[in-house]
N, CA, C and O atoms as a Maestro MAE file, in Angstrom:
{
 s_m_m2io_version
 :::
 2.0.0
}

f_m_ct {
 s_m_title
 :::
 protein
 m_atom[284] {
  # First column is atom index #
  i_m_mmod_type
  r_m_x_coord
  r_m_y_coord
  r_m_z_coord
  i_m_residue_number
  s_m_chain_name
  s_m_pdb_residue_name
  s_m_pdb_atom_name
  i_m_atomic_number
  :::
  1 25 -93.553 90.514 150.158 1 A "MET " " N  " 7
  2 3 -93.109 91.555 151.080 1 A "MET " " CA " 6
  3 2 -92.605 90.911 152.370 1 A "MET " " C  " 6
  4 15 -93.225 89.984 152.891 1 A "MET " " O  " 8
  5 25 -91.489 91.401 152.875 2 A "PRO " " N  " 7
  6 3 -90.896 90.764 154.042 2 A "PRO " " CA " 6
  7 2 -91.609 91.037 155.364 2 A "PRO " " C  " 6
  8 15 -91.266 90.409 156.365 2 A "PRO " " O  " 8
  9 25 -92.567 91.930 155.412 3 A "TYR " " N  " 7
  10 3 -93.204 92.290 156.683 3 A "TYR " " CA " 6
  11 2 -94.725 92.190 156.612 3 A "TYR " " C  " 6
  12 15 -95.410 93.212 156.599 3 A "TYR " " O  " 8
  13 25 -95.255 90.980 156.566 4 A "PRO " " N  " 7
  14 3 -96.710 90.846 156.459 4 A "PRO " " CA " 6
  15 2 -97.459 91.396 157.675 4 A "PRO " " C  " 6
  16 15 -98.610 91.815 157.546 4 A "PRO " " O  " 8
  17 25 -96.829 91.404 158.852 5 A "ASN " " N  " 7
  18 3 -97.523 91.926 160.026 5 A "ASN " " CA " 6
  19 2 -97.751 93.432 159.935 5 A "ASN " " C  " 6
  20 15 -98.752 93.936 160.445 5 A "ASN " " O  " 8
  21 25 -96.854 94.143 159.303 6 A "ILE " " N  " 7
  22 3 -97.059 95.579 159.123 6 A "ILE " " CA " 6
  23 2 -98.266 95.802 158.218 6 A "ILE " " C  " 6
  24 15 -99.119 96.643 158.504 6 A "ILE " " O  " 8
  25 25 -98.330 95.055 157.140 7 A "ASN " " N  " 7
  26 3 -99.485 95.188 156.244 7 A "ASN " " CA " 6
  27 2 -100.771 94.752 156.918 7 A "ASN " " C  " 6
  28 15 -101.821 95.357 156.699 7 A "ASN " " O  " 8
  29 25 -100.705 93.706 157.739 8 A "ALA " " N  " 7
  30 3 -101.902 93.242 158.452 8 A "ALA " " CA " 6
  31 2 -102.399 94.314 159.417 8 A "ALA " " C  " 6
  32 15 -103.598 94.584 159.483 8 A "ALA " " O  " 8
  33 25 -101.495 94.916 160.155 9 A "GLU " " N  " 7
  34 3 -101.893 95.970 161.107 9 A "GLU " " CA " 6
  35 2 -102.417 97.207 160.381 9 A "GLU " " C  " 6
  36 15 -103.374 97.842 160.823 9 A "GLU " " O  " 8
  37 25 -101.788 97.532 159.283 10 A "ARG " " N  " 7
  38 3 -102.261 98.666 158.484 10 A "ARG " " CA " 6
  39 2 -103.688 98.404 158.016 10 A "ARG " " C  " 6
  40 15 -104.540 99.290 158.088 10 A "ARG " " O  " 8
  41 25 -103.946 97.201 157.544 11 A "SER " " N  " 7
  42 3 -105.295 96.842 157.075 11 A "SER " " CA " 6
  43 2 -106.297 96.844 158.223 11 A "SER " " C  " 6
  44 15 -107.413 97.345 158.077 11 A "SER " " O  " 8
  45 25 -105.899 96.282 159.372 12 A "ARG " " N  " 7
  46 3 -106.790 96.278 160.550 12 A "ARG " " CA " 6
  47 2 -107.181 97.688 160.953 12 A "ARG " " C  " 6
  48 15 -108.293 97.934 161.422 12 A "ARG " " O  " 8
  49 25 -106.250 98.605 160.762 13 A "ALA " " N  " 7
  50 3 -106.508 100.002 161.129 13 A "ALA " " CA " 6
  51 2 -107.297 100.739 160.045 13 A "ALA " " C  " 6
  52 15 -107.640 101.910 160.204 13 A "ALA " " O  " 8
  53 25 -107.582 100.036 158.939 14 A "GLY " " N  " 7
  54 3 -108.329 100.666 157.848 14 A "GLY " " CA " 6
  55 2 -107.519 101.713 157.103 14 A "GLY " " C  " 6
  56 15 -108.070 102.673 156.565 14 A "GLY " " O  " 8
  57 25 -106.214 101.521 157.076 15 A "MET " " N  " 7
  58 3 -105.331 102.498 156.444 15 A "MET " " CA " 6
  59 2 -104.832 101.994 155.099 15 A "MET " " C  " 6
  60 15 -104.604 100.799 154.912 15 A "MET " " O  " 8
  61 25 -104.668 102.911 154.178 16 A "THR " " N  " 7
  62 3 -103.995 102.607 152.917 16 A "THR " " CA " 6
  63 2 -102.498 102.822 153.126 16 A "THR " " C  " 6
  64 15 -102.074 103.347 154.155 16 A "THR " " O  " 8
  65 25 -101.717 102.416 152.154 17 A "VAL " " N  " 7
  66 3 -100.278 102.685 152.216 17 A "VAL " " CA " 6
  67 2 -100.040 104.194 152.246 17 A "VAL " " C  " 6
  68 15 -99.136 104.675 152.930 17 A "VAL " " O  " 8
  69 25 -100.844 104.922 151.513 18 A "GLU " " N  " 7
  70 3 -100.718 106.391 151.525 18 A "GLU " " CA " 6
  71 2 -101.011 106.959 152.907 18 A "GLU " " C  " 6
  72 15 -100.330 107.881 153.355 18 A "GLU " " O  " 8
  73 25 -102.029 106.412 153.591 19 A "ASP " " N  " 7
  74 3 -102.336 106.868 154.951 19 A "ASP " " CA " 6
  75 2 -101.158 106.612 155.880 19 A "ASP " " C  " 6
  76 15 -100.759 107.484 156.650 19 A "ASP " " O  " 8
  77 25 -100.605 105.400 155.798 20 A "LEU " " N  " 7
  78 3 -99.457 105.064 156.641 20 A "LEU " " CA " 6
  79 2 -98.289 106.000 156.353 20 A "LEU " " C  " 6
  80 15 -97.646 106.506 157.273 20 A "LEU " " O  " 8
  81 25 -98.026 106.222 155.092 21 A "ALA " " N  " 7
  82 3 -96.936 107.123 154.712 21 A "ALA " " CA " 6
  83 2 -97.147 108.515 155.301 21 A "ALA " " C  " 6
  84 15 -96.210 109.132 155.808 21 A "ALA " " O  " 8
  85 25 -98.358 108.994 155.233 22 A "ARG " " N  " 7
  86 3 -98.674 110.318 155.776 22 A "ARG " " CA " 6
  87 2 -98.410 110.357 157.289 22 A "ARG " " C  " 6
  88 15 -97.838 111.321 157.797 22 A "ARG " " O  " 8
  89 25 -98.833 109.301 158.005 23 A "HIS " " N  " 7
  90 3 -98.589 109.233 159.455 23 A "HIS " " CA " 6
  91 2 -97.103 109.198 159.780 23 A "HIS " " C  " 6
  92 15 -96.675 109.700 160.820 23 A "HIS " " O  " 8
  93 25 -96.323 108.606 158.892 24 A "LEU " " N  " 7
  94 3 -94.887 108.483 159.123 24 A "LEU " " CA " 6
  95 2 -94.092 109.663 158.569 24 A "LEU " " C  " 6
  96 15 -92.890 109.770 158.814 24 A "LEU " " O  " 8
  97 25 -94.746 110.539 157.834 25 A "GLY " " N  " 7
  98 3 -94.073 111.710 157.286 25 A "GLY " " CA " 6
  99 2 -93.180 111.404 156.102 25 A "GLY " " C  " 6
  100 15 -92.166 112.067 155.888 25 A "GLY " " O  " 8
  101 25 -93.567 110.383 155.323 26 A "VAL " " N  " 7
  102 3 -92.795 110.003 154.137 26 A "VAL " " CA " 6
  103 2 -93.747 109.820 152.960 26 A "VAL " " C  " 6
  104 15 -94.959 109.975 153.106 26 A "VAL " " O  " 8
  105 25 -93.198 109.491 151.800 27 A "THR " " N  " 7
  106 3 -94.039 109.257 150.633 27 A "THR " " CA " 6
  107 2 -94.467 107.795 150.573 27 A "THR " " C  " 6
  108 15 -93.868 106.936 151.219 27 A "THR " " O  " 8
  109 25 -95.490 107.527 149.804 28 A "ARG " " N  " 7
  110 3 -95.983 106.166 149.575 28 A "ARG " " CA " 6
  111 2 -94.863 105.311 148.980 28 A "ARG " " C  " 6
  112 15 -94.689 104.151 149.353 28 A "ARG " " O  " 8
  113 25 -94.122 105.888 148.068 29 A "LYS " " N  " 7
  114 3 -93.018 105.174 147.426 29 A "LYS " " CA " 6
  115 2 -91.956 104.759 148.444 29 A "LYS " " C  " 6
  116 15 -91.384 103.674 148.335 29 A "LYS " " O  " 8
  117 25 -91.692 105.605 149.421 30 A "THR " " N  " 7
  118 3 -90.731 105.274 150.468 30 A "THR " " CA " 6
  119 2 -91.203 104.061 151.262 30 A "THR " " C  " 6
  120 15 -90.417 103.158 151.549 30 A "THR " " O  " 8
  121 25 -92.483 104.041 151.614 31 A "VAL " " N  " 7
  122 3 -93.029 102.888 152.350 31 A "VAL " " CA " 6
  123 2 -92.889 101.623 151.506 31 A "VAL " " C  " 6
  124 15 -92.460 100.588 152.015 31 A "VAL " " O  " 8
  125 25 -93.242 101.693 150.236 32 A "TYR " " N  " 7
  126 3 -93.098 100.531 149.358 32 A "TYR " " CA " 6
  127 2 -91.639 100.067 149.294 32 A "TYR " " C  " 6
  128 15 -91.371 98.866 149.326 32 A "TYR " " O  " 8
  129 25 -90.713 100.995 149.205 33 A "ASN " " N  " 7
  130 3 -89.295 100.638 149.165 33 A "ASN " " CA " 6
  131 2 -88.850 99.956 150.459 33 A "ASN " " C  " 6
  132 15 -88.111 98.973 150.420 33 A "ASN " " O  " 8
  133 25 -89.298 100.477 151.606 34 A "TRP " " N  " 7
  134 3 -88.963 99.846 152.880 34 A "TRP " " CA " 6
  135 2 -89.473 98.415 152.918 34 A "TRP " " C  " 6
  136 15 -88.762 97.498 153.328 34 A "TRP " " O  " 8
  137 25 -90.713 98.237 152.486 35 A "MET " " N  " 7
  138 3 -91.328 96.916 152.542 35 A "MET " " CA " 6
  139 2 -90.637 95.952 151.569 35 A "MET " " C  " 6
  140 15 -90.484 94.769 151.872 35 A "MET " " O  " 8
  141 25 -90.234 96.443 150.438 36 A "ALA " " N  " 7
  142 3 -89.603 95.584 149.430 36 A "ALA " " CA " 6
  143 2 -88.163 95.236 149.779 36 A "ALA " " C  " 6
  144 15 -87.701 94.131 149.497 36 A "ALA " " O  " 8
  145 25 -87.456 96.179 150.393 37 A "HIS " " N  " 7
  146 3 -86.027 95.989 150.633 37 A "HIS " " CA " 6
  147 2 -85.686 95.713 152.089 37 A "HIS " " C  " 6
  148 15 -84.542 95.394 152.411 37 A "HIS " " O  " 8
  149 25 -86.669 95.834 152.966 38 A "GLY " " N  " 7
  150 3 -86.438 95.492 154.361 38 A "GLY " " CA " 6
  151 2 -85.529 96.427 155.114 38 A "GLY " " C  " 6
  152 15 -84.784 95.988 155.990 38 A "GLY " " O  " 8
  153 25 -85.568 97.696 154.800 39 A "SER " " N  " 7
  154 3 -84.693 98.644 155.484 39 A "SER " " CA " 6
  155 2 -85.496 99.800 156.069 39 A "SER " " C  " 6
  156 15 -85.389 100.940 155.617 39 A "SER " " O  " 8
  157 25 -86.292 99.490 157.071 40 A "ILE " " N  " 7
  158 3 -87.137 100.503 157.710 40 A "ILE " " CA " 6
  159 2 -86.326 101.168 158.826 40 A "ILE " " C  " 6
  160 15 -85.787 100.472 159.687 40 A "ILE " " O  " 8
  161 25 -86.232 102.486 158.827 41 A "PRO " " N  " 7
  162 3 -85.499 103.178 159.896 41 A "PRO " " CA " 6
  163 2 -86.113 102.904 161.265 41 A "PRO " " C  " 6
  164 15 -87.332 102.791 161.395 41 A "PRO " " O  " 8
  165 25 -85.273 102.800 162.269 42 A "GLN " " N  " 7
  166 3 -85.739 102.504 163.619 42 A "GLN " " CA " 6
  167 2 -86.777 103.512 164.106 42 A "GLN " " C  " 6
  168 15 -87.755 103.128 164.746 42 A "GLN " " O  " 8
  169 25 -86.579 104.779 163.815 43 A "SER " " N  " 7
  170 3 -87.528 105.801 164.275 43 A "SER " " CA " 6
  171 2 -88.915 105.570 163.687 43 A "SER " " C  " 6
  172 15 -89.922 105.842 164.341 43 A "SER " " O  " 8
  173 25 -88.969 105.071 162.458 44 A "LYS " " N  " 7
  174 3 -90.261 104.801 161.817 44 A "LYS " " CA " 6
  175 2 -90.884 103.529 162.368 44 A "LYS " " C  " 6
  176 15 -92.108 103.430 162.461 44 A "LYS " " O  " 8
  177 25 -90.054 102.547 162.737 45 A "LEU " " N  " 7
  178 3 -90.573 101.344 163.386 45 A "LEU " " CA " 6
  179 2 -91.196 101.688 164.734 45 A "LEU " " C  " 6
  180 15 -92.246 101.157 165.095 45 A "LEU " " O  " 8
  181 25 -90.545 102.575 165.469 46 A "VAL " " N  " 7
  182 3 -91.092 103.018 166.752 46 A "VAL " " CA " 6
  183 2 -92.433 103.701 166.532 46 A "VAL " " C  " 6
  184 15 -93.388 103.447 167.265 46 A "VAL " " O  " 8
  185 25 -92.507 104.554 165.540 47 A "LYS " " N  " 7
  186 3 -93.752 105.269 165.254 47 A "LYS " " CA " 6
  187 2 -94.864 104.292 164.859 47 A "LYS " " C  " 6
  188 15 -96.005 104.444 165.296 47 A "LYS " " O  " 8
  189 25 -94.534 103.282 164.027 48 A "MET " " N  " 7
  190 3 -95.537 102.276 163.648 48 A "MET " " CA " 6
  191 2 -95.977 101.469 164.859 48 A "MET " " C  " 6
  192 15 -97.159 101.156 165.004 48 A "MET " " O  " 8
  193 25 -95.036 101.132 165.724 49 A "SER " " N  " 7
  194 3 -95.360 100.387 166.937 49 A "SER " " CA " 6
  195 2 -96.364 101.160 167.796 49 A "SER " " C  " 6
  196 15 -97.312 100.582 168.328 49 A "SER " " O  " 8
  197 25 -96.149 102.446 167.924 50 A "GLU " " N  " 7
  198 3 -97.070 103.292 168.684 50 A "GLU " " CA " 6
  199 2 -98.405 103.435 167.970 50 A "GLU " " C  " 6
  200 15 -99.460 103.387 168.604 50 A "GLU " " O  " 8
  201 25 -98.364 103.608 166.673 51 A "LEU " " N  " 7
  202 3 -99.571 103.779 165.874 51 A "LEU " " CA " 6
  203 2 -100.469 102.546 165.943 51 A "LEU " " C  " 6
  204 15 -101.688 102.664 166.072 51 A "LEU " " O  " 8
  205 25 -99.857 101.358 165.857 52 A "PHE " " N  " 7
  206 3 -100.622 100.116 165.849 52 A "PHE " " CA " 6
  207 2 -100.727 99.469 167.222 52 A "PHE " " C  " 6
  208 15 -101.347 98.415 167.369 52 A "PHE " " O  " 8
  209 25 -100.124 100.095 168.229 53 A "ASN " " N  " 7
  210 3 -100.170 99.593 169.602 53 A "ASN " " CA " 6
  211 2 -99.676 98.152 169.689 53 A "ASN " " C  " 6
  212 15 -100.356 97.284 170.238 53 A "ASN " " O  " 8
  213 25 -98.499 97.910 169.148 54 A "CYS " " N  " 7
  214 3 -97.892 96.579 169.198 54 A "CYS " " CA " 6
  215 2 -96.382 96.744 169.259 54 A "CYS " " C  " 6
  216 15 -95.857 97.848 169.110 54 A "CYS " " O  " 8
  217 25 -95.698 95.640 169.477 55 A "SER " " N  " 7
  218 3 -94.243 95.727 169.597 55 A "SER " " CA " 6
  219 2 -93.564 95.754 168.221 55 A "SER " " C  " 6
  220 15 -94.125 95.316 167.217 55 A "SER " " O  " 8
  221 25 -92.371 96.270 168.216 56 A "ILE " " N  " 7
  222 3 -91.555 96.246 167.005 56 A "ILE " " CA " 6
  223 2 -91.233 94.803 166.638 56 A "ILE " " C  " 6
  224 15 -91.213 94.447 165.460 56 A "ILE " " O  " 8
  225 25 -90.983 93.974 167.643 57 A "ASP " " N  " 7
  226 3 -90.710 92.561 167.371 57 A "ASP " " CA " 6
  227 2 -91.871 91.913 166.622 57 A "ASP " " C  " 6
  228 15 -91.651 91.133 165.696 57 A "ASP " " O  " 8
  229 25 -93.095 92.227 167.012 58 A "TYR " " N  " 7
  230 3 -94.252 91.690 166.287 58 A "TYR " " CA " 6
  231 2 -94.262 92.198 164.844 58 A "TYR " " C  " 6
  232 15 -94.457 91.415 163.914 58 A "TYR " " O  " 8
  233 25 -94.057 93.488 164.655 59 A "LEU " " N  " 7
  234 3 -94.075 94.047 163.307 59 A "LEU " " CA " 6
  235 2 -93.029 93.382 162.412 59 A "LEU " " C  " 6
  236 15 -93.250 93.203 161.214 59 A "LEU " " O  " 8
  237 25 -91.895 93.020 163.002 60 A "LEU " " N  " 7
  238 3 -90.812 92.403 162.233 60 A "LEU " " CA " 6
  239 2 -90.879 90.880 162.273 60 A "LEU " " C  " 6
  240 15 -89.964 90.206 161.799 60 A "LEU " " O  " 8
  241 25 -91.949 90.339 162.830 61 A "GLU " " N  " 7
  242 3 -92.177 88.888 162.956 61 A "GLU " " CA " 6
  243 2 -91.151 88.192 163.833 61 A "GLU " " C  " 6
  244 15 -90.761 87.056 163.562 61 A "GLU " " O  " 8
  245 25 -90.724 88.856 164.859 62 A "ARG " " N  " 7
  246 3 -89.818 88.218 165.821 62 A "ARG " " CA " 6
  247 2 -90.604 87.590 166.964 62 A "ARG " " C  " 6
  248 15 -90.066 86.785 167.724 62 A "ARG " " O  " 8
  249 25 -91.884 87.962 167.087 63 A "GLU " " N  " 7
  250 3 -92.794 87.361 168.057 63 A "GLU " " CA " 6
  251 2 -93.968 86.800 167.284 63 A "GLU " " C  " 6
  252 15 -94.610 87.536 166.535 63 A "GLU " " O  " 8
  253 25 -94.269 85.522 167.438 64 A "PRO " " N  " 7
  254 3 -95.337 84.907 166.646 64 A "PRO " " CA " 6
  255 2 -96.745 85.262 167.074 64 A "PRO " " C  " 6
  256 15 -97.641 85.292 166.230 64 A "PRO " " O  " 8
  257 25 -96.980 85.531 168.344 65 A "ASP " " N  " 7
  258 3 -98.339 85.726 168.842 65 A "ASP " " CA " 6
  259 2 -98.659 87.201 168.990 65 A "ASP " " C  " 6
  260 15 -98.095 87.888 169.842 65 A "ASP " " O  " 8
  261 25 -99.571 87.682 168.152 66 A "HIS " " N  " 7
  262 3 -99.944 89.096 168.160 66 A "HIS " " CA " 6
  263 2 -100.491 89.540 169.503 66 A "HIS " " C  " 6
  264 15 -100.142 90.622 169.976 66 A "HIS " " O  " 8
  265 25 -101.337 88.738 170.129 67 A "GLU " " N  " 7
  266 3 -101.968 89.137 171.386 67 A "GLU " " CA " 6
  267 2 -100.948 89.337 172.497 67 A "GLU " " C  " 6
  268 15 -101.152 90.190 173.360 67 A "GLU " " O  " 8
  269 25 -99.863 88.583 172.503 68 A "SER " " N  " 7
  270 3 -98.865 88.744 173.548 68 A "SER " " CA " 6
  271 2 -98.061 90.025 173.395 68 A "SER " " C  " 6
  272 15 -97.313 90.404 174.296 68 A "SER " " O  " 8
  273 25 -98.211 90.687 172.266 69 A "THR " " N  " 7
  274 3 -97.436 91.897 172.017 69 A "THR " " CA " 6
  275 2 -98.196 93.163 172.338 69 A "THR " " C  " 6
  276 15 -97.611 94.246 172.367 69 A "THR " " O  " 8
  277 25 -99.467 93.049 172.574 70 A "ARG " " N  " 7
  278 3 -100.255 94.246 172.890 70 A "ARG " " CA " 6
  279 2 -99.816 94.819 174.223 70 A "ARG " " C  " 6
  280 15 -99.525 94.082 175.165 70 A "ARG " " O  " 8
  281 25 -99.773 96.140 174.294 71 A "ARG " " N  " 7
  282 3 -99.368 96.817 175.546 71 A "ARG " " CA " 6
  283 2 -100.560 96.969 176.440 71 A "ARG " " C  " 6
  284 15 -100.443 97.509 177.539 71 A "ARG " " O  " 8
  :::
 }
 m_bond[283] {
  # First column is bond index #
  i_m_from
  i_m_to
  i_m_order
  :::
  1 1 2 1
  2 2 3 1
  3 3 4 2
  4 3 5 1
  5 5 6 1
  6 6 7 1
  7 7 8 2
  8 7 9 1
  9 9 10 1
  10 10 11 1
  11 11 12 2
  12 11 13 1
  13 13 14 1
  14 14 15 1
  15 15 16 2
  16 15 17 1
  17 17 18 1
  18 18 19 1
  19 19 20 2
  20 19 21 1
  21 21 22 1
  22 22 23 1
  23 23 24 2
  24 23 25 1
  25 25 26 1
  26 26 27 1
  27 27 28 2
  28 27 29 1
  29 29 30 1
  30 30 31 1
  31 31 32 2
  32 31 33 1
  33 33 34 1
  34 34 35 1
  35 35 36 2
  36 35 37 1
  37 37 38 1
  38 38 39 1
  39 39 40 2
  40 39 41 1
  41 41 42 1
  42 42 43 1
  43 43 44 2
  44 43 45 1
  45 45 46 1
  46 46 47 1
  47 47 48 2
  48 47 49 1
  49 49 50 1
  50 50 51 1
  51 51 52 2
  52 51 53 1
  53 53 54 1
  54 54 55 1
  55 55 56 2
  56 55 57 1
  57 57 58 1
  58 58 59 1
  59 59 60 2
  60 59 61 1
  61 61 62 1
  62 62 63 1
  63 63 64 2
  64 63 65 1
  65 65 66 1
  66 66 67 1
  67 67 68 2
  68 67 69 1
  69 69 70 1
  70 70 71 1
  71 71 72 2
  72 71 73 1
  73 73 74 1
  74 74 75 1
  75 75 76 2
  76 75 77 1
  77 77 78 1
  78 78 79 1
  79 79 80 2
  80 79 81 1
  81 81 82 1
  82 82 83 1
  83 83 84 2
  84 83 85 1
  85 85 86 1
  86 86 87 1
  87 87 88 2
  88 87 89 1
  89 89 90 1
  90 90 91 1
  91 91 92 2
  92 91 93 1
  93 93 94 1
  94 94 95 1
  95 95 96 2
  96 95 97 1
  97 97 98 1
  98 98 99 1
  99 99 100 2
  100 99 101 1
  101 101 102 1
  102 102 103 1
  103 103 104 2
  104 103 105 1
  105 105 106 1
  106 106 107 1
  107 107 108 2
  108 107 109 1
  109 109 110 1
  110 110 111 1
  111 111 112 2
  112 111 113 1
  113 113 114 1
  114 114 115 1
  115 115 116 2
  116 115 117 1
  117 117 118 1
  118 118 119 1
  119 119 120 2
  120 119 121 1
  121 121 122 1
  122 122 123 1
  123 123 124 2
  124 123 125 1
  125 125 126 1
  126 126 127 1
  127 127 128 2
  128 127 129 1
  129 129 130 1
  130 130 131 1
  131 131 132 2
  132 131 133 1
  133 133 134 1
  134 134 135 1
  135 135 136 2
  136 135 137 1
  137 137 138 1
  138 138 139 1
  139 139 140 2
  140 139 141 1
  141 141 142 1
  142 142 143 1
  143 143 144 2
  144 143 145 1
  145 145 146 1
  146 146 147 1
  147 147 148 2
  148 147 149 1
  149 149 150 1
  150 150 151 1
  151 151 152 2
  152 151 153 1
  153 153 154 1
  154 154 155 1
  155 155 156 2
  156 155 157 1
  157 157 158 1
  158 158 159 1
  159 159 160 2
  160 159 161 1
  161 161 162 1
  162 162 163 1
  163 163 164 2
  164 163 165 1
  165 165 166 1
  166 166 167 1
  167 167 168 2
  168 167 169 1
  169 169 170 1
  170 170 171 1
  171 171 172 2
  172 171 173 1
  173 173 174 1
  174 174 175 1
  175 175 176 2
  176 175 177 1
  177 177 178 1
  178 178 179 1
  179 179 180 2
  180 179 181 1
  181 181 182 1
  182 182 183 1
  183 183 184 2
  184 183 185 1
  185 185 186 1
  186 186 187 1
  187 187 188 2
  188 187 189 1
  189 189 190 1
  190 190 191 1
  191 191 192 2
  192 191 193 1
  193 193 194 1
  194 194 195 1
  195 195 196 2
  196 195 197 1
  197 197 198 1
  198 198 199 1
  199 199 200 2
  200 199 201 1
  201 201 202 1
  202 202 203 1
  203 203 204 2
  204 203 205 1
  205 205 206 1
  206 206 207 1
  207 207 208 2
  208 207 209 1
  209 209 210 1
  210 210 211 1
  211 211 212 2
  212 211 213 1
  213 213 214 1
  214 214 215 1
  215 215 216 2
  216 215 217 1
  217 217 218 1
  218 218 219 1
  219 219 220 2
  220 219 221 1
  221 221 222 1
  222 222 223 1
  223 223 224 2
  224 223 225 1
  225 225 226 1
  226 226 227 1
  227 227 228 2
  228 227 229 1
  229 229 230 1
  230 230 231 1
  231 231 232 2
  232 231 233 1
  233 233 234 1
  234 234 235 1
  235 235 236 2
  236 235 237 1
  237 237 238 1
  238 238 239 1
  239 239 240 2
  240 239 241 1
  241 241 242 1
  242 242 243 1
  243 243 244 2
  244 243 245 1
  245 245 246 1
  246 246 247 1
  247 247 248 2
  248 247 249 1
  249 249 250 1
  250 250 251 1
  251 251 252 2
  252 251 253 1
  253 253 254 1
  254 254 255 1
  255 255 256 2
  256 255 257 1
  257 257 258 1
  258 258 259 1
  259 259 260 2
  260 259 261 1
  261 261 262 1
  262 262 263 1
  263 263 264 2
  264 263 265 1
  265 265 266 1
  266 266 267 1
  267 267 268 2
  268 267 269 1
  269 269 270 1
  270 270 271 1
  271 271 272 2
  272 271 273 1
  273 273 274 1
  274 274 275 1
  275 275 276 2
  276 275 277 1
  277 277 278 1
  278 278 279 1
  279 279 280 2
  280 279 281 1
  281 281 282 1
  282 282 283 1
  283 283 284 2
  :::
 }
}
């Protein structure tokens, strides 16, 4: 999967893929497709960033240090 930080944050939050999908208003299959194909809509990235309290750059692995991304 191209976005291990998204999965790491989801796990830290104690969420399943189904839980994440529910928070984002999509199906589990949609989340799997985004993760497999790397085409997550910007609005959903913003929502994940808010949900996990981290930057979009961190979620997409553009920033290496998780702690520096916390708000």
